[in-house]
C-alpha angles and dihedrals in degrees: 000000000000109000120191126183112211135172142222128352091309088060091048088054092051093045119121138180114010106000126200114196105203126206111153098167093073135308102076093036087054091049091056092049089048092058092043086053090058106269111156099197137020124197116192119202134173098218133066096215090051089053089057090047091053093050091057088058099045109060097193096047141120132205117232126179154082149238118200085003092292129111111267117248110263094020124124096223141014125230090278127122089200088065092045098051090056093054136083108227097166109151092003128135107220117210109201132194127168137164097251117008103052093043088057092055093050091047097053093091097145099050120111093213126011125207134174118242132214139140092248091069105019092122094054089050090053092050092049095049094045091051090058092043095205126192095231130031121186116199109193117197103200094196131199108331087342089281109078129051110256121210093212094055092046092049090050090050092052091046091056092043092051090049093050090050092047091241113155105221129157111228099170095100092048088050094048092048090059085085087071095047128020093003098053091093088072090064097050111108095223091060098050097102094058106016108028125180091257089067090064094054096043090052096051101048100122113231096348089152130050098205140081130221114226122195127222121188115237127215089251091059094254126118127247111207120204131190119239116187113224 
């Protein structure tokens, strides 16, 4: 199994084989929590205007997402798992757009299979990929605002890679230490309204969920995410 770790939208464009688009803080953690809260469908889109367009077509839908980390005006929720876990999304279609994660999904045009990646379901991702036993795996760390390397996404990529190689490595300290690096923004008082400390802990709960999210390209260029229990 040839495993490559790539970064940003450019990495998504280069990705081949089974591709995991990783956005730990916070898009693909949020997506897992949304399904856990009862969502029946999730559509990922790269553009805000397209999100509003999709909402007009799906009556029982909610808008979730951010720009510059903050909830987009007119949206129902920001990109915050803290908001999602307090909500009842049973029967809802979630329409998600974020700065990094969703653009990675829409850019992964050459992948055979596309999955989302996060710490909260990394173990399930490993099990799913190992069962398929592909020749090529691309792990794409989307980074902070899809422009700067992000420790949390690279740690998640390395966790998945280690699992696929059957290497027994303890990542818990590295995950905990994210609070001192990439995750310190969650503990800054000025960010509490849109990026609270609970988001950090919800995004770093290793293997909280035993399902994966698999993407399927739509005719409109957006991505349907579906939940597959592992």
